[in-house]
N, C-alpha and C positions, 0 to 999 in steps of 0.2 A: 438337245434334251437328256438321253446317254449317259453324255457326259457330268451333265448335272448333276443326271440322280447317280452315280457313279462316287461324284465326292462328295454328298452329301450325305447318302448308306451311310458308312458308315460312320460320321460325326452322328447322324441321328440314333441308332445302335448307342452310342456311348454314351448318350445323352438320357435317355430311355432309360439306363442302366441309373445313371450315377448326376439323377436329376435331381437329386434329397441333396446336393452336393453346396450349389448353386447355392440354395437359404440358406444354408451353415455359415458360409461367408458374409453370405449379403449381411444377416444380422450375429456373428462374432463377434466385433465389436459393438453395440446397441448392445448385448446379449450385458459382455459385461461393464460397459458404464451403466445400469440400472443392479445389474449384482452389486456392484460393489459401494452404491448407494443405500441401494437394502442393508445394505451391513453396515455401512457410519451413521443413518436413520437405527438399528436398535441400539447402539453402541452411543449414541448419542447422551439416551435416558438413563444411560449409566451414569453421565457424567452433566451434577447437576450445576447450576451457576448460580448466580448470586453476582447484588450488584455493593458497591463499595462505596461510600462519600468520605473525597476526601474536603474536610478545611482546613485551611490555611493561616498562621500564625499571620498577628500584627505585624511584622518583622518577623524575614528573614534573610542573612544574612553570610550562606552564603555564594559560591560563585555558581553556573551553571555546568562548571566539570563534574556537578557534584550532583546535581541531578541523571549523566553518561551514569556513573557508579549508579544512580537508584537504575537504570536500564540495562547496564550489566547483569544486577542482584536479579531481575523478570526475566532473560536472556535463564536462567536456570532451568525455562521451562522445556526444555527441548528436554524430547522422550520421541524422537522415530520409532514407530515402529517395524517390525523390520517384515520377509513376508507374509510368514500365516498370521499375522495383527492385522493387516493390513486387506486378504481376500479372507478370513476367517470373521477374525471379533469384530472385525472395521474398526481399528483402533487406527485412527488420525491423531496426529499434530495439532494439539490444542490451541488454544490463543487467544486472547484479552482482549479487550477493547475500554479506547481510554476513549472517556467524552467528556465536551464543556460545554452544558446547556444553561438556556438563561429564558426563568416562566417566570412571563409579566413581570422581568429588568428584576428577577434575582436569579444569583450567577452563583452555580452549583457546578465544583467537577468531583469525577467519578468514575470508577474501575469498577470494569465489566470482567469477573473469571470462573473458575473455579471453582466449587467450593472447595473445595480438598489443596487449593493452590493460596487457599485464606494467609496464613503464614509464612511463606518466601514472602507474596508481595508485601503483606506488610511491616514483616523484617528489614526486607530490601529497601522500603522507604525513611522509616526511624531508624538506620543507622545514618543517615547522611539528613533525616528533615525529625529532630526526638518532636519538635512544637506542635509536628503536622496532628491533626489529631480524627483517626480512622473509624467512620461508624458502617454498618450494612443495613438501604436503604433501600426504599418498595422500586422496582421498576414506574423510574419515571411515564414510559409509555404505555405504561397500562391503565393511563389517569387521564385518557382523552377518548373523547370518541371513537371508537373502534373502527366505525364504517369510513372514514373517512380518503378523498372530499368528499361531504354530503353538501345542502343545505344550508347549512349553520357553517361551518368548517374549510378549510378552503388550505395546502397550504402548494410549496415552491423546492426544489431542491433539486442534487447531482450529487455525481460521483469527481472522481476528481483522476487526471490522470499526468505524466509524465510529456514533457513535450519531446522533448529528448530522451535515447535512450537512459533505462533508471541507474545507470552508472555513471552517469554525470550526475555530480552533488546539486544541493541546494544551498542559497546560504548557510551557515553556523553562526556562531555565536564567537569560534574562535579567531574569526577573518573579519565577518562585519559586525558583532553587535557588543561585547566587554572590547573594552576600549586595555584592560589586563585584567589575568585572573583575581585579586586584588580589591578591584573599583566596590569603591560605595555603593551599596542600589543605586541611590539617586543617581549616579552617575552614568551609569550606566540605560545606553538604548535596547528596553526592549518588546519585543517582537509583538508580547504577548497585549502590551497597552496596549495596541490600533483593538482587536478584539473583544476583553473587555469592556473598554472603554464606550465599546458597540454595542456591547451586551448589556450597558445595562440603563439603557437609551428605549428601551423593548420595556411594551407598557402592557398593563393586565390586557389576559384577552391575546395575547401573543404568544409564539416561542420560539425561539433559534436552539435548536442539537449539532450540534458539532462531533464528528465524531474517529477515533484514528484505532483500525483494527488490527494489530501486527499479531505474530506468531516469529518465535527463531528457527532460523536457516542455516545450513550451511554451504559450503562449494556443492556440496554432492545432492544437494534437491531443490537450488538453481546454481547455476553455472554460472554465477556472476565474475568471477577470479579472471573464469578463460573467455569472457566473452571482455571483460576489459581489459587480457595482455589484446587480443584483435585488436581491441579499440584503441590501444594506447601503442600498437604497434603502428597501424594504418595513418596514427598523427604525427608519432617521429620518422618517416621514414613519407609520407607524403603520399603513403599509395591508396590508392583509385579502386576500391573491391569492381567497376562498374566499366575499367582499362585495364589494359593488359594482360588478357588471358587467353592461355593457346590453349588445341585442341590437344589431348595427351595420346602419345598411344602406350602398348602395351612395347619387354626391354621387343621377347618377339619380332613383333613386326619391324622394332629400329632399327634390330641386329639384323632380319632380313634386305631391312631398303640399305643398308650399308651394302652384304654381302653380292644381290642384283645391281646392284650400280655404282656403287666404291665412292657414293655421294652418299654427308650425314640427309637425316629428312632434313625434310625444311623447315620444322616449328624442334626441329632437337634443339638442345640449349645447349652454344656452344661458353665452353667453361673459360671464366675470362677475371681475372682476379681485380679483383676492385678495390681501390687501393681512397682512403677516405683524408683529406688531407686534414680533417676537421673532422670529430664525429656526427652521428645524424643528428645530433639531440644540440648538441651546439647550434645548428643550422635555422632549429625553432628561433621565433618569434619570442619573443618575453606575453604575450599571451598566448604563445600554443602551449611553451613551459608550463602557466599557472597551469591551464585546462588536464596535460596532461601529471602535474603533481598533483592535480585538488580529486583528479579520476585516481592513482596513482592512492591517495591517502585516504578516500574515504572508503574503499574493498582491504586496508590494512582491519578494519576497524570489527567487528562483533559486527553478529548484518541482521535485523528483523524484516520480512517481508511481510505485506499488510498491502489494507487499503485505507483510501480516504472520502468521506460522503462528509453532507452536510443538507437538514435540512431547519426552513422558515415553513412555521403555522399559526392559525388564527381563528379566531370568526369571521368570519368576511365582511361584517360591518366596523370592527377593530384590530385588523393585525395589518401593518404596511407592507409590499413586499417590496418597498425600497430597502427598506432596511438587509436583504440577501445583499448588498454591494459591502455593508461591513465584518459581511463575511468575507468575499469577496475582495477587500483592501488587505487582509490578515494571511489571508493567500499570497500575495499578491510581494510581501514583505522579501518572499524568499526566494527572489523571482530574480533569475542575472542573462544576460543576453547573450553570457558564453560559455555559458556552467549549463543551471536544469531553470524548468520552469515549470509551474501547474498550472494546470486550464481544467473549465470540468468538461467531462472526458460526455459529446456529444450524445453522445444512445443515450444516456441514461436522465438526461435534461429533460423533467419536466414543462415542456416546451414544442409543438407539432406546430412546421413548416407548412404553413400550403398550398404553396409550390410544387409542380414535381407530380410524376408517379398519375399521367391521369387521369388528373382529382381525383385518387381518391385519398387524398388525406383532406381534403375539404370535406368531401362526403361523410368518411368519419370522422371528422376532427374532434366531435365532440365522449365521441366512446378513445379512440386510440387518446388523447391526454389521460384520465379516468383511470386505463388502463395501467399508464404509466406510474402517474401520480400515486396508483396503489399496489405494485412493483415496486416501485423506491422507501413503500413506505413500511408494508413487509420487511423489505430484505433489512432498514433500520432494527425493525425491532427484534428481527432473529440476530442479529449482528449477521447477516450476510456475502457478502460480496457482489455486485450486479449482474452477472449473468452468471448467477450459482444455476444447478449446477456444473452447468460447463464451465474450467480452466482457465487461466489469463485474467486479468485486466487489473492485476494486484505486481504492484514493482519494490522493492526494496529501497529499503532506511538505514544508514547503520546509527549508531549510540548518539555521535555525536548533534545526527540533525534529526535525532527525540528528540535530545533534549533541547533542543533549539525549539523548535517547534510546546515541547509538553512541560515548565517545570515550574515551581514552588515562589512565587513572586508576593511581595511585601506592600502594605500601603505604599509605600515611599516611592520606589518600583509607576504600582500602577493606582495612584487614589481613586480606585473605581468605589462605590461607598457598599454596592451591593453583593457585594464579590465576600462569599461568608467566609469568616475568620477565626478566631481562636482568638477572645482576646486577651486571658491574660496566662499564662505559663502556667504550668501544674508541673509541681516538686513532690519529690520523696520528704515525706516525716524523719525531723534526723533520727538518728540511728542513733540516741542517748531521750527521746520522748521517753518517762513513767510510762511503761502497762507497753509501752513497743518491743 
């Protein structure tokens, strides 16, 4: 017993004096998290947002690449905060949301952006699509009951994620949809066609919302180039990260082993000159070379970071949950086996499995399902990622991927009659008109 107190006494003496350090160490990270959130909430009040509606012309003769230039203009939103702006002013990189909706079958295209950036958005679009009409609109998410789900309204939705790491690309127009850059619109295979045709079939009392929220990003904020380089090296040299790992010793330990035993340590790497008859990339199969090429091509372009979600909602006696297949089919257009694919992110799906957790899900099924639907609805309205304010569950998309998923289409490519269009071209009056 005396030995025990001999050991414990000095520890207890130190603890009585320095006990207050332990709570600081435990609460330090939560404090920083709450601090930055408080400052960002204050900053958000100084950045008002607006919703812009885009009405497409009846004819669009521009290739997909024109939309890529539009997103290149959007990338000029990039304005990362410095240390002082982040921790004191609460500044953060602003983002924009691209949204496609069907309100009872009427299809609308929107962009939600900070008001100060309206000129940037409009100039980027008009530079490539001068016939497009852009007007300010009311937020459609505020025109329905705000307590959804309730007795008369219900919803179903989900966020999306990638199956593979986000450095792997999805299907894009340059290889899968646009047969040639100069192809006429009616000859293109347009991935938006399935979505718009499905949205046009929505009946009164039903709505479908699709949201793509993005912000410009570089390798400094999201180390996608470093991650891609690591992944490419694994593919080229067929490295397996789970094998071939050896325990490393310090140089001093290795030197002592040599002096005392006269032999190098067992894990000391012997210098061998490897001579390849063929370079490593030549040993890849055609499929492997394609994957490497596509990963390198993706990171060679300007990048955005963001998330994707959708919601279908409506009056309980009118809406058809089966309409979600139209949205799922749209995202399936971009899936490939060897590159990347979209899938619903299971924690955000408005569905609760009744098995597991000692019947906890069965006992609280209704409550958990209600909370999950409310959370998804609120996050959609606020244009926030699903697990906000925690970081994560976002992914990167480059200009080409975004241009493939969202672009302006004419009636020839997508004849859906419910798409809001500009039927007549607007023109400037003649310069020689009297009185002008």
